[in-house]
C-alpha positions as CSV (number, residue, x, y, z in Angstrom):
1,M,99.4,21.2,90.5
2,T,100.8,22.2,93.8
3,T,100.0,25.8,95.0
4,T,102.8,27.2,97.2
5,L,101.7,30.2,99.2
6,A,104.0,32.2,101.6
7,I,102.3,33.9,104.5
8,A,104.7,36.8,105.2
9,N,104.9,40.0,107.2
10,Q,108.1,41.0,109.0
11,K,106.0,42.5,111.8
12,G,105.2,40.1,114.6
13,G,101.8,39.8,116.3
14,V,99.7,40.0,113.1
15,A,98.3,36.4,113.4
16,K,100.6,35.0,110.8
17,T,101.0,31.6,112.4
18,T,97.3,31.5,113.3
19,S,96.5,32.2,109.7
20,V,98.8,29.4,108.4
21,A,97.4,26.8,110.8
22,S,93.7,27.9,110.3
23,L,93.9,28.2,106.5
24,G,95.7,24.8,106.3
25,A,93.0,23.1,108.3
26,A,90.3,24.8,106.3
27,L,91.8,23.7,103.0
28,A,92.1,20.2,104.4
29,E,88.4,20.3,105.2
30,L,87.8,21.1,101.6
31,G,89.5,17.9,100.6
32,H,92.9,19.3,99.7
33,R,96.2,17.6,100.6
34,V,98.1,20.3,102.7
35,L,101.6,20.7,103.9
36,L,102.5,23.5,106.4
37,V,106.1,24.6,106.6
38,D,107.4,26.3,109.8
39,L,110.2,28.6,108.8
40,D,110.3,30.5,112.1
41,P,113.0,29.5,114.6
42,Q,110.5,30.3,117.3
43,A,108.6,27.2,116.1
44,C,105.2,28.7,117.1
45,L,103.4,26.8,114.2
46,T,105.0,23.5,115.3
47,F,104.0,24.1,118.9
48,S,100.5,25.3,118.0
49,L,99.8,22.1,116.2
50,G,100.5,20.0,119.2
51,I,104.1,19.1,118.6
52,D,106.8,20.1,121.2
53,P,109.8,21.3,119.2
54,E,112.1,20.1,122.0
55,D,111.0,16.6,121.4
56,L,112.0,16.6,117.8
57,E,115.2,15.1,116.6
58,L,114.7,16.1,113.0
59,S,113.4,19.4,111.6
60,I,113.6,21.7,108.6
61,H,117.0,22.8,109.8
62,H,118.3,19.4,108.8
63,V,116.7,19.7,105.4
64,L,118.1,23.1,104.6
65,T,121.6,22.6,106.0
66,K,122.3,18.9,106.0
67,G,120.4,17.9,102.8
68,L,118.1,15.5,104.6
69,P,115.2,14.4,102.4
70,V,112.0,16.4,103.2
71,A,109.9,13.2,103.5
72,E,112.0,12.0,106.4
73,V,111.1,15.1,108.5
74,I,107.4,15.6,107.7
75,V,105.0,14.8,110.5
76,H,101.2,14.3,110.4
77,T,99.0,16.4,112.7
78,E,95.6,15.8,114.2
79,D,94.3,18.8,112.1
80,G,94.5,16.7,108.9
81,V,97.5,18.5,107.6
82,D,101.2,17.5,107.3
83,L,103.9,19.7,108.9
84,L,107.5,20.3,108.1
85,P,108.4,21.4,111.7
86,A,111.0,23.9,113.0
87,T,113.1,24.0,116.2
88,I,115.4,26.7,117.6
89,E,118.2,25.2,115.5
90,L,116.7,27.0,112.5
91,A,118.2,30.2,113.8
92,R,121.6,28.6,113.2
93,A,120.5,27.5,109.7
94,E,119.9,31.1,108.8
95,A,123.5,31.9,109.6
96,D,124.7,28.8,107.8
97,L,122.7,29.7,104.7
98,L,124.2,33.2,104.5
99,T,127.5,31.7,103.3
100,R,126.0,29.3,100.8
101,T,125.7,29.8,97.1
102,G,122.1,29.7,95.9
103,R,120.8,30.2,99.5
104,E,117.7,31.9,98.2
105,H,116.7,28.6,96.4
106,A,117.2,26.4,99.5
107,V,113.5,26.0,100.3
108,K,112.4,25.6,96.7
109,V,115.0,22.9,96.1
110,A,113.8,21.0,99.2
111,L,110.1,21.3,98.3
112,D,110.7,20.3,94.7
113,E,111.5,16.8,96.0
114,L,107.9,16.3,96.9
115,G,106.6,16.6,93.3
116,E,102.8,16.9,93.4
117,T,102.3,15.1,96.7
118,Y,100.3,18.1,98.0
119,D,97.7,20.4,96.6
120,W,98.8,23.2,98.9
121,I,102.0,24.1,100.6
122,L,101.7,27.0,103.1
123,L,105.0,28.7,104.3
124,D,105.0,30.3,107.7
125,C,107.7,33.0,107.4
126,P,109.7,34.4,110.3
127,P,109.0,38.0,111.4
128,S,111.9,39.4,109.5
129,L,113.0,40.0,105.9
130,G,116.1,37.8,106.2
131,V,117.3,34.9,104.2
132,L,114.5,32.5,105.3
133,T,111.8,34.9,104.2
134,V,113.5,35.5,100.9
135,A,113.9,31.7,100.4
136,A,110.2,31.3,101.1
137,L,109.2,34.0,98.6
138,T,111.6,32.4,96.0
139,A,109.8,29.0,96.5
140,A,106.2,30.4,96.4
141,Q,103.8,31.2,93.6
142,G,102.1,33.8,95.8
143,V,102.4,35.7,99.0
144,L,99.6,36.6,101.4
145,I,100.2,39.4,103.8
146,P,98.3,39.1,107.2
147,L,97.9,42.6,108.6
148,Q,96.5,43.8,111.9
149,C,94.0,46.6,111.3
150,E,95.9,49.3,113.2
151,T,97.7,52.3,111.7
152,L,101.2,51.3,112.8
153,S,101.0,47.8,111.6
154,H,100.8,48.7,107.9
155,R,104.0,50.8,107.9
156,G,106.1,47.7,107.2
157,V,104.1,46.7,104.2
158,G,106.1,48.9,101.9
159,Q,109.4,47.3,103.0
160,L,107.9,43.8,102.4
161,L,106.7,44.9,98.9
162,D,110.2,46.1,98.2
163,T,111.5,42.7,99.1
164,V,108.9,41.1,96.9
165,H,110.0,43.3,94.0
166,D,113.7,42.2,94.5
167,V,112.7,38.6,94.6
168,R,110.7,39.0,91.4
169,R,113.7,40.6,89.8
170,F,116.4,38.2,90.9
171,T,115.0,34.8,92.0
172,N,111.3,34.3,91.2
173,R,109.8,36.2,88.3
174,E,106.4,34.5,88.8
175,L,105.8,35.6,92.4
176,E,102.4,37.3,92.8
177,V,101.0,39.2,95.8
178,W,97.7,37.6,96.5
179,G,96.7,40.4,98.8
180,V,96.4,41.6,102.3
181,L,94.5,39.5,104.9
182,P,93.0,41.7,107.6
183,T,93.4,40.1,111.0
184,L,92.5,40.9,114.6
185,Y,89.7,43.0,113.0
186,D,87.2,44.8,115.2
187,G,84.5,45.9,112.7
188,R,82.8,48.0,115.5
189,T,85.5,50.7,115.2
190,N,85.7,53.3,112.4
191,H,89.5,53.2,112.8
192,A,89.8,49.6,111.7
193,R,87.6,50.2,108.6
194,R,89.7,53.3,107.7
195,V,92.9,51.4,108.0
196,L,91.6,48.8,105.6
197,E,90.6,51.5,103.0
198,T,94.1,53.1,103.5
199,I,96.0,49.9,102.8
200,S,94.0,49.2,99.7
201,E,94.5,52.7,98.3
202,T,98.2,53.2,99.4
203,Y,99.6,50.0,98.1
204,D,97.1,49.1,95.4
205,L,96.7,45.6,96.9
206,D,93.6,43.4,97.0
207,V,92.1,43.0,100.4
208,V,91.1,39.4,101.0
209,E,87.6,39.0,102.4
210,P,86.2,38.5,105.0
211,P,88.5,40.1,107.6
212,I,89.4,37.8,110.4
213,P,87.7,39.0,113.6
214,K,89.4,39.5,116.9
215,T,88.3,36.7,119.3
216,I,89.7,35.0,122.4
217,K,89.1,31.7,120.7
218,F,92.4,32.2,118.8
219,A,94.4,32.4,122.0
220,E,92.8,29.2,123.3
221,A,93.5,27.0,120.2
222,P,97.4,26.7,120.4
223,A,97.2,25.7,124.1
224,A,95.1,22.7,122.9
225,G,97.6,21.9,120.1
226,R,94.9,22.3,117.4
227,S,93.7,25.0,115.1
228,I,90.6,27.1,115.8
229,L,88.7,25.0,113.2
230,R,89.0,22.1,115.6
231,T,88.7,23.8,119.0
232,A,85.9,26.2,118.1
233,R,84.4,24.9,114.9
234,S,81.4,27.3,114.7
235,S,83.1,30.4,116.0
236,K,83.1,33.5,113.9
237,G,86.9,33.2,113.5
238,A,86.7,29.7,112.2
239,R,83.9,30.7,109.8
240,A,86.0,33.6,108.5
241,Y,89.0,31.4,107.8
242,R,86.8,28.8,106.0
243,E,85.5,31.6,103.7
244,V,89.0,32.9,103.0
245,A,90.2,29.3,102.2
246,I,87.3,28.9,99.7
247,G,88.4,32.1,98.0
248,L,92.0,31.0,97.9
249,A,91.1,27.6,96.4
250,S,89.0,29.2,93.7
251,R,91.9,31.6,92.8
252,A,94.3,28.6,92.6
253,E,91.9,26.8,90.3
254,S,91.5,29.8,88.0
255,R,95.4,30.0,87.9
256,G,95.6,26.3,87.1
């Protein structure tokens, strides 16, 4: 059975795209068939996996607004995962979808075409709570919230959880919050540890372990067009994402 997981946080700079690329590569290392879906018009996921959005003729924009079959747009990457890429045209798709009936189901309908081709589909949501994020949450079984371990970064979590509540109520009753993934974590500071405790208590959310450490290796990976699991295989960041992926896989198995 395919597990579809949305990686969402309307705040930018929380390592959302890094988490999608790294978890996708880690799940592929475990032998899973993985599709990553870039739902951000900035196309950072597409670029970070070595594909220049400006060179693409077809993208998820054509799937969502023109009804093009998903299989015609998917590209294979050197990280061992497949990608449904984005381009800046996706910004126009968001406006187009606003006038459409059933717009919240646009991503789900597109992905349903794939049947059980993949074990995992990871959705990289844009840094907003607009129609594309709602469509991603409607298509997903779970949502994982990457969160920088700083006081201000968790203030938007309540808004995201309100959106999750609305999605559960109107478009996807089965949606589960899989927890918060702490990113850019500096365990040497008491502040980072306190923020983690606060999040767990305030929102009654699971905190996914281990926290993803702050490391320059993450900045170097996109420039190489690969995930950190390929550019710095034995780094502490790569090891952390592998551990998180193992935890997610066991959770998915227990669900199945």
